[in-house]
C-alpha positions as CSV (number, residue, x, y, z in Angstrom):
1,X,103.3,78.5,83.0
2,X,99.5,77.9,82.7
3,X,98.7,77.9,86.4
4,X,94.9,77.5,87.1
5,X,94.6,79.9,90.4
6,X,92.2,79.2,93.2
7,X,90.9,82.2,94.8
8,X,90.0,82.8,98.6
9,X,89.3,85.7,100.8
10,X,88.2,85.8,104.6
11,X,84.8,86.8,105.8
12,X,86.4,89.8,107.5
13,X,86.8,91.3,103.9
14,X,83.0,91.6,103.7
15,X,82.7,94.3,106.4
16,X,80.6,96.9,107.9
17,X,83.0,99.9,107.2
18,X,83.6,100.6,110.8
19,X,87.1,102.2,111.6
20,X,89.1,103.7,114.5
21,X,87.5,106.9,113.6
22,X,83.9,106.0,113.0
23,X,81.0,103.3,113.6
24,X,79.7,100.8,111.4
25,X,77.7,102.2,108.3
26,X,76.7,98.7,106.8
27,X,74.8,96.0,108.5
28,X,76.7,93.0,109.5
29,X,76.3,89.8,107.4
30,X,76.1,86.3,108.8
31,X,78.8,84.0,108.2
32,X,76.2,81.9,106.3
33,X,75.2,84.8,104.2
34,X,79.0,85.7,103.5
35,X,79.5,82.0,102.6
36,X,76.7,82.1,99.8
37,X,78.6,84.9,98.1
38,X,82.0,83.1,97.5
39,X,81.1,81.1,94.6
40,X,78.9,83.8,93.0
41,X,82.2,86.1,93.0
42,X,84.2,83.1,91.4
43,X,86.1,82.2,94.7
44,X,86.9,78.8,95.6
45,X,88.0,78.8,99.4
46,X,87.8,80.8,102.7
47,X,90.5,82.0,104.9
48,X,89.4,81.7,108.5
49,X,90.6,82.7,112.0
50,X,89.8,80.1,114.7
51,X,86.9,82.3,116.2
52,X,85.5,82.8,112.7
53,X,84.7,79.3,112.9
54,X,83.6,78.8,116.6
55,X,83.9,80.9,119.6
56,X,87.2,80.9,121.3
57,X,85.8,80.1,124.9
58,X,83.7,77.2,123.8
59,X,84.4,73.8,125.6
60,X,85.9,71.0,123.5
61,X,82.8,69.3,122.9
62,X,81.1,72.4,121.9
63,X,84.0,73.3,119.7
64,X,83.6,69.6,118.0
65,X,79.8,70.3,117.2
66,X,80.4,73.9,116.2
67,X,83.2,73.0,113.6
68,X,81.3,69.9,112.4
69,X,78.2,72.3,111.7
70,X,80.6,75.1,110.2
71,X,82.3,72.3,107.7
72,X,78.6,71.2,106.7
73,X,78.2,74.8,105.7
74,X,81.3,74.8,103.5
75,X,80.6,71.7,102.1
76,X,77.2,72.7,101.0
77,X,78.6,75.7,99.3
78,X,81.4,73.8,97.6
79,X,84.0,75.7,99.6
80,X,87.5,74.5,101.1
81,X,89.1,76.2,104.1
82,X,92.6,77.3,102.9
83,X,94.0,78.1,106.4
84,X,93.0,78.6,110.0
85,X,94.9,81.8,112.0
86,X,94.8,81.8,115.8
87,X,93.3,85.3,116.6
88,X,96.0,86.3,119.2
89,X,95.9,90.1,119.2
90,X,92.4,90.8,120.7
91,X,92.1,88.9,124.1
92,X,93.2,91.1,127.0
93,X,95.9,88.3,128.0
94,X,97.9,89.2,124.8
95,X,98.0,93.0,125.1
96,X,101.7,92.5,125.7
97,X,102.2,90.1,123.1
98,X,101.4,86.4,122.7
99,X,104.4,84.2,122.3
100,X,106.6,87.0,123.4
101,X,104.5,88.4,126.4
102,X,106.4,88.9,129.7
103,X,103.8,87.1,131.5
104,X,104.4,83.2,131.3
105,X,100.6,82.5,131.9
106,X,99.7,84.8,129.0
107,X,102.5,83.1,126.8
108,X,100.8,79.8,127.8
109,X,97.4,81.1,126.9
110,X,98.7,81.9,123.4
111,X,100.1,78.6,122.9
112,X,97.0,76.7,124.3
113,X,94.9,78.7,121.8
114,X,97.2,78.1,119.0
115,X,96.8,74.1,119.5
116,X,93.0,74.5,119.6
117,X,93.4,76.3,116.2
118,X,95.3,73.3,114.9
119,X,92.5,71.0,116.2
120,X,90.1,73.2,114.2
121,X,92.1,73.0,111.2
122,X,92.1,69.2,111.3
123,X,88.4,69.2,111.7
124,X,88.0,71.4,108.7
125,X,90.5,69.5,106.4
126,X,93.3,71.8,106.2
127,X,96.8,71.5,107.3
128,X,97.9,75.1,107.0
129,X,98.1,77.5,110.0
130,X,98.9,81.2,109.5
131,X,100.7,83.1,112.3
132,X,100.3,86.7,112.2
133,X,102.5,88.1,114.8
134,X,100.7,91.0,115.3
135,X,101.6,92.0,119.0
136,X,105.2,90.1,119.0
137,X,107.1,93.5,119.3
138,X,107.2,96.7,121.5
139,X,105.9,100.3,121.9
140,X,109.2,101.1,123.6
141,X,112.7,99.1,123.1
142,X,113.2,98.5,126.7
143,X,109.8,96.8,127.2
144,X,111.2,93.3,126.3
145,X,114.7,91.8,125.9
146,X,114.7,91.4,121.9
147,X,117.0,88.3,122.1
148,X,114.7,86.4,124.4
149,X,111.7,87.4,122.4
150,X,112.9,86.1,119.1
151,X,113.9,82.9,121.1
152,X,110.3,82.6,122.5
153,X,109.1,83.0,119.1
154,X,111.0,79.9,117.9
155,X,110.1,77.9,121.0
156,X,106.5,78.4,120.1
157,X,106.9,77.5,116.5
158,X,108.7,74.5,117.7
159,X,105.8,73.6,120.2
160,X,103.2,73.8,117.6
161,X,105.3,71.7,115.1
162,X,105.7,69.0,117.9
163,X,101.8,69.2,118.6
164,X,100.8,68.0,115.2
165,X,103.5,66.6,112.6
166,X,101.4,67.0,109.9
167,X,100.6,70.8,109.7
168,X,102.3,73.6,108.0
169,X,103.1,77.0,109.7
170,X,103.0,80.0,107.6
171,X,104.4,83.3,109.1
172,X,102.5,86.6,107.7
173,X,105.0,89.4,108.7
174,X,104.1,93.0,108.9
175,X,106.6,95.8,110.0
176,X,104.3,97.8,112.3
177,X,100.5,98.0,113.3
178,X,99.3,97.1,115.8
179,X,102.8,97.4,117.3
180,X,105.2,100.2,116.7
181,X,107.9,98.0,116.1
182,X,107.8,94.1,115.3
183,X,110.7,91.6,116.0
184,X,110.2,89.8,112.7
185,X,109.2,92.8,110.4
186,X,109.4,91.1,106.8
187,X,109.1,87.7,105.2
188,X,112.9,87.3,105.2
189,X,113.1,87.6,109.0
190,X,110.4,84.6,109.3
191,X,112.4,82.6,106.5
192,X,115.7,83.0,108.4
193,X,113.7,81.4,111.6
194,X,112.2,79.0,109.4
195,X,115.7,77.3,109.1
196,X,116.3,77.2,112.8
197,X,113.2,75.2,113.6
198,X,112.9,71.6,114.4
199,X,111.4,71.0,111.0
200,X,112.2,73.6,108.3
201,X,110.2,71.6,105.6
202,X,106.7,72.6,107.5
203,X,107.6,76.3,107.9
204,X,107.1,78.9,105.1
205,X,105.2,82.4,104.6
206,X,102.2,83.9,103.6
207,X,103.2,87.3,102.1
208,X,100.7,90.4,101.8
209,X,101.3,93.0,99.3
210,X,100.5,96.1,101.6
211,X,102.8,94.7,104.3
212,X,105.8,94.4,102.1
213,X,105.2,98.1,100.8
214,X,104.7,99.3,104.4
215,X,108.4,98.0,104.9
216,X,109.4,100.0,101.9
217,X,109.8,96.8,99.8
218,X,108.2,95.8,96.7
219,X,105.8,92.8,97.1
220,X,107.1,91.1,93.7
221,X,110.6,91.0,95.2
222,X,109.7,89.6,98.6
223,X,107.4,86.9,96.8
224,X,110.2,86.1,94.5
225,X,112.9,85.6,97.3
226,X,110.2,83.3,99.1
227,X,109.5,81.4,95.7
228,X,113.3,80.9,95.6
229,X,113.2,79.3,98.8
230,X,110.3,77.0,97.9
231,X,108.5,78.6,100.7
232,X,105.7,81.1,99.4
233,X,102.6,79.0,100.2
234,X,99.9,81.7,100.4
235,X,99.6,85.3,99.4
236,X,97.3,88.3,100.3
237,X,97.1,90.8,97.4
238,X,96.0,94.1,97.6
239,X,97.3,97.6,97.3
240,X,98.6,100.4,99.4
241,X,98.8,104.2,98.8
242,X,102.3,105.0,100.3
243,X,103.5,104.2,103.8
244,X,100.5,104.9,105.8
245,X,98.3,102.6,107.7
246,X,97.3,99.2,106.4
247,X,94.9,100.0,103.8
248,X,93.8,96.8,102.1
249,X,92.9,98.8,98.8
250,X,91.6,96.6,95.9
251,X,94.6,94.8,94.1
252,X,96.2,97.1,91.5
253,X,94.0,100.1,92.2
254,X,97.0,102.4,93.4
255,X,99.9,101.0,91.2
256,X,98.9,98.7,88.3
257,X,102.5,98.2,87.2
258,X,103.4,96.8,90.8
259,X,100.7,94.8,90.6
260,X,101.6,93.5,87.3
261,X,105.0,92.5,88.4
262,X,103.6,90.7,91.4
263,X,101.6,88.5,88.9
264,X,104.4,88.1,86.4
265,X,106.6,86.8,89.4
266,X,103.9,84.3,90.3
267,X,103.3,83.3,86.8
268,X,107.0,82.6,85.9
269,X,107.6,80.7,89.0
270,X,104.6,78.5,88.6
271,X,103.1,79.5,92.0
272,X,100.7,76.8,92.9
273,X,99.4,78.1,96.4
274,X,96.0,80.0,96.7
275,X,95.7,83.6,95.6
276,X,94.1,85.2,98.7
277,X,92.7,88.8,98.3
278,X,92.6,90.8,101.4
279,X,90.9,93.9,100.5
280,X,88.6,96.0,102.1
281,X,85.6,98.0,100.6
282,X,85.8,101.8,101.0
283,X,83.7,103.4,103.9
284,X,81.6,105.1,101.5
285,X,80.1,101.8,99.7
286,X,76.6,100.9,99.9
287,X,75.6,97.7,101.2
288,X,74.4,96.5,97.9
289,X,77.9,97.1,96.3
290,X,79.9,95.7,99.4
291,X,81.6,92.6,97.4
292,X,82.4,94.8,94.3
293,X,86.0,95.3,95.7
294,X,86.6,91.6,95.8
295,X,85.1,90.9,92.3
296,X,87.2,93.9,90.9
297,X,90.6,92.5,92.7
298,X,90.0,89.0,91.2
299,X,89.3,90.7,87.6
300,X,92.3,92.9,87.7
301,X,94.5,89.9,88.8
302,X,93.3,87.5,86.0
303,X,93.6,90.6,83.4
304,X,97.2,91.0,84.4
305,X,97.8,87.2,84.0
306,X,96.6,87.7,80.4
307,X,99.1,90.5,80.0
308,X,101.9,88.5,81.5
309,X,101.0,85.5,79.1
310,X,101.1,87.7,76.0
311,X,104.4,89.2,77.0
312,X,107.0,88.3,74.3
313,X,110.1,86.5,76.1
314,X,112.3,87.1,73.2
315,X,111.6,90.8,73.1
316,X,112.2,91.0,77.0
317,X,115.4,89.1,76.7
318,X,116.7,90.9,73.8
319,X,116.3,94.1,75.5
320,X,118.0,92.8,78.7
321,X,120.9,91.3,76.5
322,X,121.1,94.8,74.9
323,X,121.0,96.6,78.3
324,X,118.2,98.6,76.5
325,X,116.1,98.8,79.8
326,X,114.2,102.1,78.2
327,X,112.9,100.0,75.5
328,X,111.9,97.2,77.8
329,X,110.0,99.7,80.0
330,X,108.3,101.0,77.1
331,X,107.3,97.5,76.0
332,X,106.1,96.7,79.5
333,X,104.2,99.9,79.6
334,X,102.5,99.4,75.9
335,X,101.6,95.8,77.1
336,X,99.8,97.3,80.1
337,X,98.0,100.1,78.1
338,X,96.9,97.5,75.5
339,X,98.9,98.7,72.8
340,X,100.7,95.2,72.4
Protein backbone atom coordinates (compact mmCIF):
# COMPACT_ATOMS: atom_id res chain seq x y z
CA UNK A 1 0.00 0.00 0.00
CA UNK A 2 1.16 3.57 -0.66
CA UNK A 3 -0.91 5.54 1.82
CA UNK A 4 -0.44 9.29 2.00
CA UNK A 5 -0.61 9.81 5.74
CA UNK A 6 -2.13 12.89 7.37
CA UNK A 7 -0.59 13.92 10.68
CA UNK A 8 -2.30 15.56 13.66
CA UNK A 9 -1.63 16.42 17.27
CA UNK A 10 -3.42 18.27 20.05
CA UNK A 11 -2.49 21.65 21.57
CA UNK A 12 -1.74 19.84 24.85
CA UNK A 13 1.31 18.29 23.14
CA UNK A 14 3.08 21.65 23.33
CA UNK A 15 3.13 22.04 27.08
CA UNK A 16 4.73 23.88 29.97
CA UNK A 17 6.42 20.79 31.39
CA UNK A 18 4.39 20.75 34.60
CA UNK A 19 3.78 17.37 36.22
CA UNK A 20 2.24 16.13 39.51
CA UNK A 21 5.57 16.71 41.23
CA UNK A 22 6.65 20.05 39.83
CA UNK A 23 5.39 23.38 38.46
CA UNK A 24 5.64 24.66 34.87
CA UNK A 25 9.17 25.32 33.62
CA UNK A 26 8.30 26.66 30.15
CA UNK A 27 5.95 29.57 29.37
CA UNK A 28 2.47 28.74 28.13
CA UNK A 29 1.84 29.50 24.45
CA UNK A 30 -1.51 30.77 23.21
CA UNK A 31 -3.60 28.54 20.97
CA UNK A 32 -2.93 30.92 18.09
CA UNK A 33 0.84 30.54 18.61
CA UNK A 34 0.51 26.76 18.68
CA UNK A 35 -1.59 26.70 15.52
CA UNK A 36 1.15 28.55 13.67
CA UNK A 37 3.55 25.69 14.45
CA UNK A 38 1.45 22.91 12.85
CA UNK A 39 2.27 23.48 9.20
CA UNK A 40 5.90 24.31 9.98
CA UNK A 41 6.23 20.87 11.55
CA UNK A 42 4.52 19.12 8.62
CA UNK A 43 1.18 18.48 10.33
CA UNK A 44 -2.18 18.74 8.62
CA UNK A 45 -4.83 18.85 11.34
CA UNK A 46 -5.54 19.37 15.00
CA UNK A 47 -7.10 17.24 17.70
CA UNK A 48 -9.26 19.12 20.17
CA UNK A 49 -11.08 18.88 23.46
CA UNK A 50 -14.28 20.89 23.64
CA UNK A 51 -12.71 23.46 25.98
CA UNK A 52 -9.64 23.81 23.76
CA UNK A 53 -12.03 25.60 21.41
CA UNK A 54 -14.22 27.60 23.81
CA UNK A 55 -14.68 27.60 27.60
CA UNK A 56 -17.09 24.95 28.83
CA UNK A 57 -19.31 27.44 30.69
CA UNK A 58 -20.06 29.77 27.78
CA UNK A 59 -23.63 30.39 26.68
CA UNK A 60 -24.88 29.00 23.34
CA UNK A 61 -24.46 32.39 21.67
CA UNK A 62 -20.97 32.91 23.08
CA UNK A 63 -20.11 29.39 21.98
CA UNK A 64 -21.26 30.00 18.39
CA UNK A 65 -19.22 33.19 18.13
CA UNK A 66 -16.17 31.62 19.77
CA UNK A 67 -16.23 28.51 17.57
CA UNK A 68 -16.59 30.68 14.45
CA UNK A 69 -13.48 32.63 15.47
CA UNK A 70 -11.58 29.42 16.14
CA UNK A 71 -12.67 27.97 12.79
CA UNK A 72 -11.32 31.06 11.06
CA UNK A 73 -7.95 30.57 12.78
CA UNK A 74 -7.86 26.97 11.54
CA UNK A 75 -8.79 27.99 8.02
CA UNK A 76 -6.19 30.75 7.98
CA UNK A 77 -3.51 28.23 8.94
CA UNK A 78 -4.75 25.62 6.44
CA UNK A 79 -5.68 23.12 9.18
CA UNK A 80 -8.66 20.85 9.74
CA UNK A 81 -10.15 19.62 13.02
CA UNK A 82 -9.74 15.85 13.26
CA UNK A 83 -12.05 15.33 16.23
CA UNK A 84 -13.61 16.86 19.32
CA UNK A 85 -13.41 15.11 22.69
CA UNK A 86 -15.58 16.26 25.61
CA UNK A 87 -13.27 16.78 28.59
CA UNK A 88 -15.28 14.89 31.18
CA UNK A 89 -12.60 14.24 33.78
CA UNK A 90 -11.63 17.65 35.19
CA UNK A 91 -14.95 19.11 36.31
CA UNK A 92 -15.84 18.59 40.00
CA UNK A 93 -19.13 17.05 38.87
CA UNK A 94 -17.22 14.17 37.26
CA UNK A 95 -15.08 13.24 40.27
CA UNK A 96 -17.08 10.01 40.60
CA UNK A 97 -17.14 9.37 36.87
CA UNK A 98 -19.14 10.93 34.06
CA UNK A 99 -21.50 8.47 32.40
CA UNK A 100 -21.10 6.01 35.32
CA UNK A 101 -21.37 8.46 38.24
CA UNK A 102 -23.68 7.36 41.02
CA UNK A 103 -25.29 10.81 40.96
CA UNK A 104 -28.02 11.21 38.33
CA UNK A 105 -27.40 14.96 38.07
CA UNK A 106 -23.70 14.36 37.44
CA UNK A 107 -24.51 11.85 34.70
CA UNK A 108 -26.89 14.39 33.18
CA UNK A 109 -24.13 17.03 33.19
CA UNK A 110 -21.78 14.62 31.38
CA UNK A 111 -24.34 13.94 28.66
CA UNK A 112 -25.21 17.61 28.24
CA UNK A 113 -21.54 18.50 27.88
CA UNK A 114 -21.04 15.66 25.38
CA UNK A 115 -23.95 16.92 23.29
CA UNK A 116 -22.41 20.39 23.34
CA UNK A 117 -19.14 18.86 22.11
CA UNK A 118 -21.07 17.41 19.17
CA UNK A 119 -22.43 20.89 18.40
CA UNK A 120 -18.88 22.27 18.44
CA UNK A 121 -17.71 19.46 16.15
CA UNK A 122 -20.45 20.28 13.65
CA UNK A 123 -19.47 23.94 13.65
CA UNK A 124 -15.84 22.98 13.00
CA UNK A 125 -16.72 20.55 10.22
CA UNK A 126 -15.78 17.23 11.80
CA UNK A 127 -18.05 14.28 12.50
CA UNK A 128 -15.70 12.41 14.87
CA UNK A 129 -16.20 12.51 18.62
CA UNK A 130 -13.59 10.83 20.81
CA UNK A 131 -14.67 9.42 24.15
CA UNK A 132 -11.78 8.95 26.55
CA UNK A 133 -13.64 7.30 29.43
CA UNK A 134 -11.10 8.58 31.92
CA UNK A 135 -13.10 8.22 35.14
CA UNK A 136 -15.45 5.44 34.11
CA UNK A 137 -14.15 3.01 36.71
CA UNK A 138 -13.52 2.77 40.43
CA UNK A 139 -10.89 3.18 43.11
CA UNK A 140 -12.55 0.38 45.09
CA UNK A 141 -14.68 -2.40 43.66
CA UNK A 142 -17.65 -1.79 45.93
CA UNK A 143 -18.09 1.86 44.88
CA UNK A 144 -20.32 1.05 41.90
CA UNK A 145 -22.32 -1.80 40.45
CA UNK A 146 -20.15 -2.86 37.46
CA UNK A 147 -23.05 -4.35 35.50
CA UNK A 148 -25.07 -1.16 35.88
CA UNK A 149 -21.99 0.91 35.03
CA UNK A 150 -21.42 -0.81 31.68
CA UNK A 151 -25.10 -0.38 30.82
CA UNK A 152 -24.83 3.32 31.65
CA UNK A 153 -21.90 3.67 29.23
CA UNK A 154 -23.98 1.98 26.54
CA UNK A 155 -26.95 4.23 27.32
CA UNK A 156 -24.74 7.31 27.03
CA UNK A 157 -23.31 6.18 23.68
CA UNK A 158 -26.82 5.53 22.36
CA UNK A 159 -28.00 8.93 23.56
CA UNK A 160 -25.18 10.64 21.64
CA UNK A 161 -25.83 8.58 18.51
CA UNK A 162 -29.47 9.61 18.68
CA UNK A 163 -28.58 13.28 19.21
CA UNK A 164 -26.86 13.51 15.81
CA UNK A 165 -27.30 10.84 13.12
CA UNK A 166 -24.11 11.90 11.29
CA UNK A 167 -21.44 11.65 13.99
CA UNK A 168 -19.03 8.80 14.66
CA UNK A 169 -18.00 7.88 18.20
CA UNK A 170 -14.43 6.71 18.81
CA UNK A 171 -13.70 5.05 22.12
CA UNK A 172 -10.18 5.65 23.45
CA UNK A 173 -9.59 3.03 26.11
CA UNK A 174 -7.00 2.96 28.87
CA UNK A 175 -6.60 0.31 31.60
CA UNK A 176 -5.81 2.71 34.44
CA UNK A 177 -4.93 6.30 35.34
CA UNK A 178 -6.63 8.36 36.55
CA UNK A 179 -8.90 5.58 37.82
CA UNK A 180 -7.37 2.55 39.49
CA UNK A 181 -9.54 0.20 37.42
CA UNK A 182 -11.46 0.99 34.25
CA UNK A 183 -14.67 -0.77 33.24
CA UNK A 184 -13.66 -0.94 29.56
CA UNK A 185 -9.86 -1.17 29.85
CA UNK A 186 -8.90 -2.12 26.28
CA UNK A 187 -10.03 -1.35 22.72
CA UNK A 188 -11.50 -4.85 22.46
CA UNK A 189 -13.82 -4.09 25.38
CA UNK A 190 -15.16 -1.02 23.61
CA UNK A 191 -15.42 -2.89 20.30
CA UNK A 192 -17.66 -5.43 21.98
CA UNK A 193 -19.83 -2.60 23.27
CA UNK A 194 -19.98 -1.10 19.75
CA UNK A 195 -21.98 -4.07 18.51
CA UNK A 196 -24.59 -3.58 21.22
CA UNK A 197 -25.19 0.07 20.32
CA UNK A 198 -28.12 1.43 18.34
CA UNK A 199 -25.84 1.97 15.32
CA UNK A 200 -22.64 -0.15 15.32
CA UNK A 201 -21.58 1.34 11.98
CA UNK A 202 -20.92 4.68 13.71
CA UNK A 203 -18.91 3.31 16.64
CA UNK A 204 -15.20 2.54 16.47
CA UNK A 205 -11.96 3.13 18.32
CA UNK A 206 -8.94 5.37 18.63
CA UNK A 207 -5.97 3.32 19.84
CA UNK A 208 -3.04 4.85 21.71
CA UNK A 209 0.25 2.97 21.78
CA UNK A 210 0.94 3.72 25.46
CA UNK A 211 -2.50 2.55 26.55
CA UNK A 212 -2.01 -0.83 24.91
CA UNK A 213 1.43 -1.18 26.49
CA UNK A 214 0.00 -0.28 29.92
CA UNK A 215 -2.43 -3.18 29.49
CA UNK A 216 0.49 -5.51 28.77
CA UNK A 217 -0.45 -5.72 25.08
CA UNK A 218 1.34 -4.89 21.85
CA UNK A 219 -0.10 -1.83 20.05
CA UNK A 220 0.27 -3.47 16.64
CA UNK A 221 -1.91 -6.41 17.72
CA UNK A 222 -4.56 -4.10 19.16
CA UNK A 223 -4.56 -2.05 15.95
CA UNK A 224 -4.65 -5.13 13.74
CA UNK A 225 -7.68 -6.43 15.61
CA UNK A 226 -9.52 -3.14 15.21
CA UNK A 227 -8.51 -2.97 11.53
CA UNK A 228 -9.95 -6.47 11.03
CA UNK A 229 -13.24 -5.10 12.36
CA UNK A 230 -12.96 -2.06 10.07
CA UNK A 231 -13.13 0.15 13.16
CA UNK A 232 -9.68 1.67 13.62
CA UNK A 233 -10.55 5.28 12.86
CA UNK A 234 -7.68 7.11 14.54
CA UNK A 235 -4.43 6.41 16.37
CA UNK A 236 -2.32 8.09 19.02
CA UNK A 237 1.26 7.00 18.45
CA UNK A 238 3.83 7.38 21.21
CA UNK A 239 6.07 5.14 23.29
CA UNK A 240 6.22 3.85 26.82
CA UNK A 241 9.03 2.62 29.07
CA UNK A 242 7.23 -0.32 30.67
CA UNK A 243 4.14 -0.58 32.85
CA UNK A 244 4.45 2.81 34.54
CA UNK A 245 2.41 5.99 34.35
CA UNK A 246 1.35 7.19 30.89
CA UNK A 247 4.64 8.64 29.63
CA UNK A 248 3.78 9.70 26.05
CA UNK A 249 7.38 9.41 24.91
CA UNK A 250 8.32 10.19 21.32
CA UNK A 251 7.19 7.47 18.93
CA UNK A 252 9.80 4.73 18.56
CA UNK A 253 12.11 6.22 21.17
CA UNK A 254 11.89 3.24 23.56
CA UNK A 255 11.23 0.21 21.35
CA UNK A 256 11.98 0.81 17.69
CA UNK A 257 10.95 -2.69 16.67
CA UNK A 258 7.59 -2.34 18.39
CA UNK A 259 7.13 0.95 16.56
CA UNK A 260 8.08 -0.71 13.27
CA UNK A 261 5.44 -3.40 13.74
CA UNK A 262 2.84 -0.71 14.41
CA UNK A 263 3.75 1.04 11.16
CA UNK A 264 3.90 -2.26 9.27
CA UNK A 265 0.38 -3.17 10.39
CA UNK A 266 -1.00 0.22 9.33
CA UNK A 267 0.81 -0.03 5.98
CA UNK A 268 -0.35 -3.56 5.16
CA UNK A 269 -3.95 -2.77 6.06
CA UNK A 270 -4.06 0.45 4.04
CA UNK A 271 -5.01 2.46 7.11
CA UNK A 272 -6.64 5.69 5.97
CA UNK A 273 -7.23 7.54 9.23
CA UNK A 274 -5.10 10.30 10.68
CA UNK A 275 -1.79 9.58 12.37
CA UNK A 276 -2.10 11.37 15.66
CA UNK A 277 1.11 11.85 17.64
CA UNK A 278 0.23 12.15 21.32
CA UNK A 279 3.68 12.86 22.73
CA UNK A 280 5.12 15.02 25.47
CA UNK A 281 8.46 16.82 25.45
CA UNK A 282 10.80 15.96 28.29
CA UNK A 283 10.53 18.15 31.36
CA UNK A 284 14.16 19.21 30.83
CA UNK A 285 13.40 20.63 27.37
CA UNK A 286 14.14 24.30 26.78
CA UNK A 287 11.36 26.50 25.34
CA UNK A 288 13.15 26.86 22.00
CA UNK A 289 13.16 23.06 21.60
CA UNK A 290 9.61 22.34 22.76
CA UNK A 291 8.36 21.03 19.39
CA UNK A 292 11.27 18.70 18.64
CA UNK A 293 9.43 15.68 20.08
CA UNK A 294 6.66 16.20 17.53
CA UNK A 295 9.03 16.64 14.59
CA UNK A 296 11.06 13.63 15.74
CA UNK A 297 8.00 11.39 16.11
CA UNK A 298 6.77 12.26 12.63
CA UNK A 299 10.24 11.68 11.16
CA UNK A 300 10.55 8.27 12.85
CA UNK A 301 7.12 7.23 11.58
CA UNK A 302 7.99 8.18 8.00
CA UNK A 303 11.37 6.45 8.15
CA UNK A 304 9.68 3.28 9.39
CA UNK A 305 7.21 3.58 6.52
CA UNK A 306 10.23 3.50 4.19
CA UNK A 307 11.52 0.38 5.95
CA UNK A 308 8.13 -1.32 5.70
CA UNK A 309 7.93 -0.54 1.99
CA UNK A 310 11.46 -1.89 1.38
CA UNK A 311 10.67 -5.24 2.98
CA UNK A 312 10.84 -8.07 0.48
CA UNK A 313 7.51 -9.88 0.74
CA UNK A 314 8.91 -13.02 -0.85
CA UNK A 315 11.63 -13.24 1.80
CA UNK A 316 9.07 -12.84 4.57
CA UNK A 317 6.74 -15.47 3.06
CA UNK A 318 9.59 -17.93 2.47
CA UNK A 319 10.66 -17.67 6.11
CA UNK A 320 7.08 -18.18 7.21
CA UNK A 321 6.60 -21.18 4.95
CA UNK A 322 9.83 -22.76 6.19
CA UNK A 323 9.01 -21.84 9.77
CA UNK A 324 12.42 -20.23 9.93
CA UNK A 325 11.55 -17.46 12.33
CA UNK A 326 15.18 -16.99 13.36
CA UNK A 327 15.98 -15.96 9.79
CA UNK A 328 12.88 -13.78 9.67
CA UNK A 329 13.85 -12.02 12.86
CA UNK A 330 17.35 -11.33 11.59
CA UNK A 331 15.96 -10.08 8.29
CA UNK A 332 13.71 -7.59 10.12
CA UNK A 333 16.57 -6.48 12.36
CA UNK A 334 18.85 -6.05 9.34
CA UNK A 335 16.17 -3.87 7.75
CA UNK A 336 15.90 -1.74 10.88
CA UNK A 337 19.68 -1.39 11.09
CA UNK A 338 19.88 -0.30 7.46
CA UNK A 339 21.73 -3.40 6.30
CA UNK A 340 19.07 -4.35 3.75
